[in-house]
C-alpha positions in Angstrom: 219.8 67.6 100.3 220.3 71.1 99.1 220.0 74.4 100.7 217.4 76.9 99.3 219.0 80.1 97.7 219.1 83.1 99.8 219.4 85.8 97.0 219.5 85.5 93.4 223.1 85.6 92.9 224.1 83.8 96.1 223.5 80.2 96.7 224.6 78.3 100.0 226.6 75.3 99.0 225.1 72.2 100.9 228.6 70.4 100.2 231.8 71.1 102.4 234.2 73.3 100.7 237.7 71.8 100.8 240.8 73.9 100.6 243.5 72.8 98.2 246.8 74.7 98.0 248.9 74.9 95.0 252.1 76.4 94.3 252.7 77.9 90.6 256.3 78.6 89.9 256.7 81.6 87.2 259.9 83.3 86.2 259.2 86.3 87.8 257.8 85.4 91.1 256.7 82.6 93.2 253.1 82.6 94.7 251.0 80.1 96.7 247.5 80.0 95.7 244.6 78.9 97.4 241.7 77.1 95.3 238.3 76.3 96.5 237.2 73.0 95.2 233.8 71.6 96.0 233.7 67.8 97.2 232.0 65.4 94.8 230.1 63.9 97.6 227.2 65.1 99.6 228.2 65.5 103.0 225.0 66.9 104.8 222.8 63.8 106.1 219.2 63.5 104.6 218.4 63.4 108.7 219.4 66.8 108.9 218.7 70.2 107.3 221.2 72.7 105.9 222.4 75.5 108.0 224.1 78.9 107.9 226.5 80.8 110.6 227.2 77.7 112.4 230.7 77.2 113.6 233.1 74.3 113.4 235.8 72.4 114.9 238.0 69.4 113.9 239.3 66.6 116.1 240.9 63.6 114.8 240.1 64.3 111.1 236.4 64.5 112.3 234.6 67.9 111.3 232.0 68.9 113.5 229.3 71.7 113.5 227.7 73.8 116.2 224.8 75.8 116.3 223.3 77.9 113.1 220.2 79.0 111.3 218.0 76.5 109.6 216.2 77.1 106.4 213.5 78.6 108.1 213.5 81.1 110.9 214.4 78.9 113.5 217.8 77.2 114.6 219.3 73.9 114.1 219.0 71.6 117.2 221.6 68.8 116.3 225.4 68.8 115.7 227.0 67.2 112.7 230.0 64.9 112.8 231.7 64.5 109.4 234.5 62.0 108.6 236.7 63.9 106.1 238.3 60.6 104.9 235.1 59.0 104.1 232.7 61.8 104.1 230.2 59.9 106.2 227.8 62.0 108.3 226.5 61.5 111.6 223.7 63.6 113.2 224.1 63.8 117.0 221.7 65.8 119.3 223.4 68.8 120.8 222.2 71.1 123.9 223.9 74.5 122.9 220.9 76.0 121.0 220.6 79.1 118.8 224.5 79.7 118.7 226.2 81.8 116.3 230.2 81.7 115.8 230.6 81.6 119.7 233.0 78.8 119.8 236.5 78.2 121.3 238.7 75.0 120.9 240.9 74.5 123.9 244.4 72.6 123.8 242.8 69.3 125.0 240.7 69.6 121.9 237.5 70.1 124.0 235.3 73.1 123.0 233.4 76.0 125.0 230.3 77.6 123.9 228.7 80.5 125.4 225.4 82.0 125.5 222.8 81.6 122.6 219.0 82.6 121.9 215.9 80.5 122.8 213.2 82.0 124.5 215.4 85.0 125.5 219.3 84.9 125.5 221.1 82.5 127.4 224.2 82.9 129.6 224.8 79.1 130.2 228.5 78.1 129.1 228.9 74.7 127.8 231.7 72.3 127.4 232.4 69.4 125.1 234.8 66.6 125.1 234.8 64.7 121.8 237.3 62.3 122.8 236.2 61.2 126.0 232.4 60.4 125.4 231.3 62.7 127.9 229.3 64.8 125.5 228.0 68.3 126.3 228.1 69.4 130.1 227.3 72.8 131.7 230.1 74.5 133.4 229.5 76.2 136.5 231.2 79.7 136.8 231.5 82.8 139.3 232.1 86.2 138.9 230.7 89.2 136.8 230.0 87.9 133.2 228.0 88.8 130.3 224.3 89.0 130.6 222.5 86.4 128.5 223.9 87.2 125.1 223.4 86.3 121.4 225.4 87.2 118.2 228.6 88.0 120.2 232.0 86.9 119.6 234.1 84.4 121.3 238.0 84.5 120.9 240.8 82.3 122.8 244.1 83.8 124.1 246.8 82.1 122.6 247.9 80.6 126.0 244.6 78.8 126.0 243.9 80.6 129.5 241.5 83.2 128.5 238.3 83.4 126.5 237.0 86.8 125.8 233.4 87.6 124.6 232.5 90.9 123.0 229.3 92.5 121.8 225.9 91.0 120.8 222.6 91.3 121.9 221.8 90.7 125.5 218.9 90.6 127.9 219.7 93.8 130.0 220.7 96.3 127.1 219.8 94.9 123.8 222.6 95.4 121.2 226.0 96.2 123.4 229.7 96.4 123.1 230.3 95.2 126.6 233.6 93.3 126.8 234.3 90.1 129.3 237.1 87.7 130.0 236.5 84.2 131.4 239.6 82.6 133.3 239.2 78.8 132.0 241.3 77.5 135.0 239.6 79.6 137.6 236.1 79.4 135.8 235.4 82.9 136.9 234.1 86.1 134.6 235.1 89.4 134.9 234.6 92.6 132.6 237.3 94.3 130.6 237.7 97.7 131.0 238.6 100.3 128.8 239.7 103.9 129.3 238.3 105.3 126.1 235.3 104.6 123.9 235.4 101.4 121.5 233.5 100.0 118.6 229.8 101.0 118.4 227.4 98.4 119.7 227.3 95.5 117.3 226.8 91.8 116.8 227.7 89.3 113.7 231.3 90.3 114.2 234.6 88.3 114.2 237.1 88.6 116.9 240.5 87.1 117.6 243.6 87.5 120.0 246.6 88.6 118.5 250.1 87.3 119.9 251.1 85.3 122.6 251.4 88.2 125.2 247.8 89.3 124.6 249.0 92.8 123.5 245.7 93.2 121.6 242.5 91.9 120.5 241.0 92.0 117.2 237.4 92.9 116.4 236.5 93.1 112.6 233.0 94.0 110.7 229.7 93.6 112.2 226.2 94.7 112.0 224.7 97.5 114.3 221.1 98.9 114.9 218.7 99.3 112.2 220.2 98.5 108.8 224.0 99.7 109.6 226.7 97.2 108.6 230.2 98.1 109.7 233.2 97.5 107.7 235.5 98.7 110.3 238.6 97.2 112.2 239.3 97.9 116.0 242.1 96.8 118.1 242.2 96.5 122.0 245.5 97.0 123.6 245.4 95.0 127.0 248.6 96.8 128.4 246.8 100.2 128.1 243.2 99.2 128.2 242.6 101.3 125.0 240.7 100.8 121.8 242.1 102.1 118.6 240.4 102.0 115.3 242.8 100.9 112.4 242.9 102.9 109.5 243.0 100.7 106.2 244.7 102.5 103.9 243.3 100.9 100.7 239.7 101.2 102.1 238.3 102.3 98.6 239.4 98.9 97.5 238.6 96.8 100.5 235.7 94.6 101.2 232.2 96.0 101.7 230.6 96.0 105.0 229.5 92.5 106.4 228.5 90.5 109.2 227.8 87.0 110.0 231.5 86.3 108.4 234.5 84.5 109.7 238.2 85.7 110.3 
């Protein structure tokens, strides 16, 4: 089942794209090249539609997809489980609905998904345990967390203790740049306060936590209000509680603004 083209020059591939690393030895230098190779088998089941802006995670050589938009104007309501050896696909019903790229994978291989969009914005936190058969379950929490939100980013500290949620659309203020942290062990939300102005309100961005000491948090690219699309890069420094916009020295040759990307 093929996906529809979204523009004349851009076609969303319905097959899974696999990475193949190739090392080429030359007299002058050695470089490691990464090539995209399209699989020769159709991976998306005929029982399910194509999707975009979904997020994936891998457990025991199975690739799972969560969330994303469908070929129309709605959101997919299932989860795909793809065997990366046989390329067989199973379609599973999933509860987190209307999510875009807001998943983190924990050390025990379970995943957390926060928020989403369905008849308003959700502030439900879900956890999925693919190894023990429990499926999706709601997580009870306390503290002052985000309002119902959609289009935000979720990032995990490298010690697997904290999930950070930034930006998105919410029920209270609309497009925002709110920053919150969630203690996974204590199940408590708290706002992350900054001493200076940070990125403009945005959604559709990617975020990561840099270094095990949580010295900085990275937010890259996004979409703002109206037709604004950003190509900026920001760092949050936990020790000083300050935001810094990173100056890109070769910005003239860098990528154009974009949103809904992965990093």
